C-alpha positions in Angstrom: 66.9 -21.9 -2.1 66.7 -19.4 -4.9 64.8 -16.2 -5.0 62.8 -17.0 -7.6 61.8 -20.0 -6.0 60.9 -18.6 -2.6 58.9 -16.2 -4.8 57.0 -19.1 -6.4 56.6 -20.6 -2.4 55.0 -17.0 -1.7 53.4 -16.9 -4.0 51.3 -20.9 -4.3 50.4 -20.0 -0.8 49.1 -16.5 -1.2 47.1 -18.2 -3.5 46.1 -21.2 -1.6 44.6 -18.7 1.5 43.1 -16.6 -1.4 41.4 -19.8 -2.1 40.6 -20.9 1.5 39.1 -17.5 2.2 37.2 -17.7 -0.7 35.4 -20.9 0.0 35.1 -19.6 3.5 31.9 -16.9 2.0 30.9 -19.2 0.1 29.9 -21.7 2.6 27.0 -20.3 4.1 25.5 -21.5 7.5 22.1 -22.9 7.6 20.7 -19.9 9.8 22.5 -18.0 6.3 20.3 -20.3 3.8 17.5 -20.4 6.0 16.8 -16.6 6.8 18.2 -15.8 3.2 15.5 -17.9 1.3 13.0 -17.1 3.9 13.8 -13.1 2.8 13.6 -14.0 -1.0 10.4 -15.5 -0.3 8.9 -13.2 0.8 9.8 -10.0 -1.5 9.0 -12.2 -4.0 5.5 -12.2 -2.6 5.5 -8.7 -1.4 7.0 -6.7 -4.3 4.5 -7.5 -6.7 1.0 -5.9 -4.5 3.6 -3.2 -3.2 4.4 -2.2 -6.7 0.8 -3.0 -8.3 -0.5 -0.7 -5.6 1.8 2.0 -6.4 0.6 1.7 -9.9 -2.4 1.5 -9.0 -2.6 4.5 -6.5 -0.5 6.9 -9.1 -2.8 6.2 -12.1 -6.1 6.3 -9.9 -4.6 10.0 -9.0 -3.9 11.1 -12.0 -7.4 9.7 -14.0 -10.0 9.4 -10.9 -12.4 9.1 -13.4 -11.1 5.8 -14.7 -10.3 2.6 -13.0 -6.7 1.7 -12.9 -5.1 -1.1 -14.9 -1.8 -2.6 -14.7 0.0 -3.5 -18.2 -3.7 -3.9 -19.0 -4.2 -6.3 -16.4 -7.1 -5.4 -12.9 -6.0 -6.6 -9.4 -9.7 -6.0 -7.3 -10.1 -7.0 -3.7 -13.5 -8.6 -4.0 -16.0 -6.8 -1.1 -19.7 -8.3 -1.6 -21.1 -11.6 -1.7 -23.1 -10.6 -5.0 -21.0 -13.7 -6.5 -21.2 -16.4 -4.1 -23.4 -18.7 -4.6 -21.9 -20.8 -2.0 -19.9 -23.1 -5.1 -16.3 -24.3 -4.0 -15.3 -22.0 -7.0 -17.4 -19.4 -6.3 -16.1 -15.6 -6.1 -16.5 -14.1 -2.3 -16.1 -11.0 -0.4 -12.1 -11.0 0.1 -11.1 -12.7 -2.5 -8.8 -11.5 -5.0 -9.6 -11.4 -8.7 -7.8 -10.5 -11.5 -9.5 -9.1 -15.2 -7.6 -9.1 -17.9 -8.6 -6.0 -20.8 -9.9 -7.9 -23.9 -11.7 -6.8 -26.9 -15.6 -6.4 -26.5 -16.7 -7.7 -28.8 -15.3 -10.8 -28.3 -17.9 -11.0 -24.9 -20.6 -14.1 -25.0 -23.6 -14.6 -22.4 -21.8 -16.7 -20.2 -18.6 -14.2 -19.1 -17.7 -12.5 -16.4 -16.6 -9.2 -16.5 -15.8 -6.5 -14.4 -17.5 -3.2 -15.5 -17.1 0.5 -14.1 -20.4 1.5 -11.8 -19.7 5.3 -11.1 -16.3 5.4 -9.6 -16.6 1.8 -7.8 -15.8 -1.1 -10.3 -18.7 -4.3 -10.6 -17.5 -8.2 -11.4 -20.7 -9.6 -11.9 -21.8 -12.3 -15.4 -23.1 -11.1 -18.5 -26.6 -12.2 -19.1 -27.8 -11.3 -22.4 -26.7 -8.5 -24.8 -29.0 -5.9 -26.5 -27.8 -5.4 -30.8 -29.7 -2.5 -30.8 -28.0 -0.5 -28.1 -24.6 -2.8 -28.4 -24.9 -3.2 -24.5 -24.6 -5.7 -22.2 -27.3 -7.1 -19.4 -25.4 -8.7 -16.2 -26.3 -10.5 -13.0 -24.3 -11.0 -9.4 -24.8 -15.1 -9.8 -26.0 -14.5 -5.9 -28.4 -12.0 -7.0 -32.4 -12.5 -7.6 -32.7 -10.1 -10.3 -30.5 -8.3 -13.0 -28.4 -5.1 -12.8 -30.8 -2.3 -13.6 -28.6 -0.2 -15.8 -26.9 -2.3 -18.9 -23.3 -2.7 -19.2 -22.1 -0.2 -22.3 -18.6 -1.6 -24.2 -17.2 1.2 -22.7 -17.1 0.8 -19.4 -16.2 -2.5 -19.6 -12.3 -3.1 -17.3 -11.8 -6.6 -18.5 -12.9 -10.4 -18.5 -12.3 -11.9 -15.6 -9.1 -14.8 -15.5 -9.0 -16.1 -11.9 -9.9 -15.6 -8.5 -7.4 -16.3 -5.5 -9.1 -16.9 -2.1 -8.9 -14.6 0.9 -6.2 -12.3 -0.6 -8.9 -9.6 -1.3 -8.6 -9.0 2.9 -4.6 -8.2 2.5 -4.7 -6.2 -1.0 -7.3 -4.3 1.0 -5.0 -4.2 3.9 -1.6 -3.6 1.7 -3.1 0.0 0.9 -3.5 1.1 4.0 -0.4 4.0 5.3 0.1 0.9 7.7 -0.2 -2.0 5.4 2.6 0.0 2.9 4.7 0.5 5.8 4.8 -3.1 6.5 5.5 -4.7 2.5 8.5 -2.1 2.6 9.5 -2.3 6.2 9.0 -6.5 6.3 11.8 -7.1 3.4 13.8 -4.4 4.6 13.6 -6.3 8.1 14.6 -9.2 6.7 17.4 -8.0 5.0 19.5 -6.9 7.8 18.1 -9.8 10.0 20.4 -12.2 7.4 23.2 -9.0 7.0 23.1 -10.0 11.3 23.2 -13.0 11.2 25.8 -13.6 8.3 28.0 -11.1 10.6 27.7 -13.1 13.4 28.4 -16.5 12.1 31.7 -15.0 11.1 32.7 -13.9 13.8 32.4 -16.7 15.6 34.2 -18.9 12.9 37.3 -16.3 12.8 37.2 -17.1 16.7 37.1 -20.2 16.7 39.7 -20.4 14.5 
């Protein structure tokens, strides 16, 4: 056998070995796949909350007199039952509500808005509009009386877009030091666990082979 033929055969064998190694690496076991998917799903759920909280905290520190928003949206946790009428779609304490900045001139009676009252945000329904003062009268759906102070347009944070049941409690918790630690720590622990499982499975395959 000539030298060139030996080189060709050795090259072919090398390519076969490399392909086998690549195939082994690309083939993931069931525990690896499950761990990986769990890590991805939890990260997709926790990271947006963490990022939104960080933006809100930073904006709130820079402008303490304003209610912070994230790209025009204001995700807020509901802490009272002033809008809870008992209906299935009613806004309840513990829910998360999302409002979007909108042109106040487009708002109408019946719209639910979030507005600033002192250092807090209130989400109530518009029940009247005063043309002379250019202000809105608001009321909680579950309240017996209207809000005392008219709402000027420059105090409006946004118009109600969406309600997510029970997520508000988690948002409030995620803004605590322990909650932020968990939001950061869980994804890190999951990826470390994924790496540990992947290495363990690889070692077992190497021992068997």
